[in-house]
N, C-alpha and C positions, 0 to 999 in steps of 0.2 A: 228264569230263575234258576240259576244252579246249584242244588241242593248239595248238603255235606254228603247224603247218602251216595248222590252222583259223583262227586270227587272221589270218593272212597272207592266205588265200582270202577272207575276209569283208572285211576291208579293201580289197583289192583291188578290190572291187565298186563303189567310191566314184569310180573311174575308167572313164570312157566307155568307153575302149579294152579294160578287161578285161570290162566287164559284156558288150559286143557280142562278146567271143571266148569267155566262157562261156554268153553267152545267159541270165545270170541277173542278178539284182538285190535290193538289200536294203530292206526294210520295217521300219520301227523305231517303236517306241510301242506302249504295251499297245492303244489303239483301233484303230491301223490294223493292226496285227499280228491283232487278232481279225476284222476285215473280211477281212483276207485269208485266214484260215483258214475264213472262210465263203463263200469265193468260190470260184470253177471253176478258179484258178491253182492249178498244181502247186507246193506247199511241200516243198522238200528239205530244209531244216535250219531247226529251231527251238531258238531259244537263250532260255530265260525263268528268272525266279525260280521259288523253291519255289510261292510263291503264284500267280503267273501260271501255271503248268504244272498246278498241283492243280484247275484248272477247265478244261482243255482234252485232250480225246482224240487223240493223234496218230494219222495213218494209217500205214498199212504201209510204205508208201515214204520216210517224212520220219525223219530222223534229229533226235532229241530230245537237248538236253544242258542239265542243271539249272545255272544260273551264278548268281555273286552280285551284286547291284546295281552293285558297284564294277567288276567285269569289263565288265558292258556300257557303261559309261558311257566307258570308253576304245577301244571296238570299233567304233562309227557314226561317222555325221558330226554327232550331236548329243549334247552332255554331259548333256543333262535326260533321257536315257532311262536308266529303271533298274528296267523291268520284263519287255520282251520285245523280241527281235531277229529276223527270219525271212529265209531266202533262199528266194527263187522263181524258176521259169522264167519267162523272157519270152515272151511270145505270138508267133507268126509276124506278119510286117507285111503285112496281106493286105487287099485292098479289100473293102468291104462294101455292100452294097446298099442303097438309100434309098427308101422307100415314098414315094409321092404326097404323102400327108398327114403327113409328118415333115419335122422341122427337125435341122439338123446345122450345126455351125461349122466353119468355113475359117479355118484361122491361118497368115497369112502373114510367115513369120520372125520369129516371136517368138522373143527370145534370152533373157531373163529367167525364170530357171526357177519361181521365186515366183510370176509372172504366169500361166505355163503352169499350176502346179497351182492357184492360185485360179479359172483359167477352167474346168479340168475339174470343182472342185468347184461352180462357179456353173452350169455345165452340167447336173450332176447335180440339183441343186435344183429347176431349171426343167425337167426330164424330158426333157434332150437326152442321148441315149446315143452320138452319135457325132459325132466330130472328125476332119476331114481337115487335115493339117499339110503345110507347105512342109518339104522337105530341111533345110533351116536351122534349124527351129524346134527350141527346146531339147528335149532327151532326156526323153521322159516316164519312163523309167526312173531318172532321176537322183534322187538322195536327196532334194535339196531339193524336187524337183517332186514326189515319192512323199507326203513329209512336209505338203506345203502342200495336198494333196488331202484329206487328213483321212479317208483310205478311200475318197473316189468314184473313184480309179482303179480299183477294181474293178467299178463299174458303166458307165463310160464308155471307148469305145473308141477308140484313136487310131490312124489310119492314114497313113504319111508317104510321099509321091509328090510328083509335078511340078505344080503346082498349074494351070498354063497348060493342061497337058494333059488334065488332070481336068474344069475348066470347060469346055472347050471341047466336052466329051462329056457334058454334062449337059441333062438337058431341064428341071430345077428351076427357078425362080426365085432369081436371085442377089442377095443386099442387100449393100451394102458401103457403109462409113461414110466421107465425104467431107465437106468444109466447105460444098460448094455443094448440098449433098442436100435430101431433103424432110424437115422435122422428123420425128423419129422419133415424136412424141407423136400425129401425125396417119396415121401410115401403115397401111393396111390390108394385113399380112403373109400374109393367108390361111391355109391350113392346113397349109403346109410350105414349105421353100425351104433355100436355103443363106445363111450370114450369114458375111460375111468381114470378119475383124478384121485390121488392118495391123499392121506393125511398130511398136515401141514408139516411135519417133523419125521414122521416115520415112512412116509410113502404108502404104496400099495400094500397091504397087508398080506404076508405069506397064503392065508388060507383062499385068496382070490386068485393067486397068480395061475393056477392050473387052468383057470377061465380063460385067460389072456389069449386070444389068437395070434396078437399082433403087438408086438413089443416096440414101441417109439421112445424115441429121447429127442430132448431140446438140446441142441450141441452148446456147450459152453466154450465162449474164447476168451473170457477174462479169468478173473479169480474168485469169483464171488462162489460162496459155498452152495448155496441153491437157491431156487427161485420163488417167489410169492407162490402160493397155489393159484389166487385169481389171476396173475399173470401168466402163470403157464397153461391154465386154462383158455386164455385170450389168444395164446400163441398156436396152439393147437386148433381151435376153432378157426383160426384165421387160415391156416393151412388148409384143413377139410373144406373150406368154401374156394379156396384159390383156383383148383383145376376148373371148377365150372365156370368161373370167371372169364378163364382165357379162352373157351370155348364160342 
């Protein structure tokens, strides 16, 4: 039975203030919930239809409630969810080490949840498991971000920090996208480094520019004023992986 208190709790997690207070977040939809259940995230609540629950064995610490599809549609952010919804605990915001032969993304004030989710999904596709984000970047645990990742949030870690301080202490090459940079199609990225992606409208903030060791650019052949941040990330990631694929 789904109580009013449980409904209120689940709905509250759509708001960042309450996600931070409870240190929990929502995952909606059959695919994303399956990815969550197979990950190392701690799931505290699973709401699912009879059909969905029949194929999943809950853990001892997980509360499981069978619900009707109509109940799910009104609970989360998305009306199209008619299979499952889960509540999981957020992971601590902790720094991670980066190997010399590893790439990571650095996100400078990316505000759009859809862009962040797409970038996490793109990073997962290209085998990039770590993202360093400015404190102003969208909340990785927001429902729109989680949905846009299509489950990739379970494999890509995001660490929020002061980017200037972080970049000042790194020994890695730091690539950043600028209009006057080197053509990304000709850049030798080597075996590892940091890829800085700037804000959707302002680009990379001026205080971060001194830390960029390699300025790169995606050449424009048409008349569009700019590229979507998620698309730009995908183009850069494809090019940094391309030399390896040719060997």
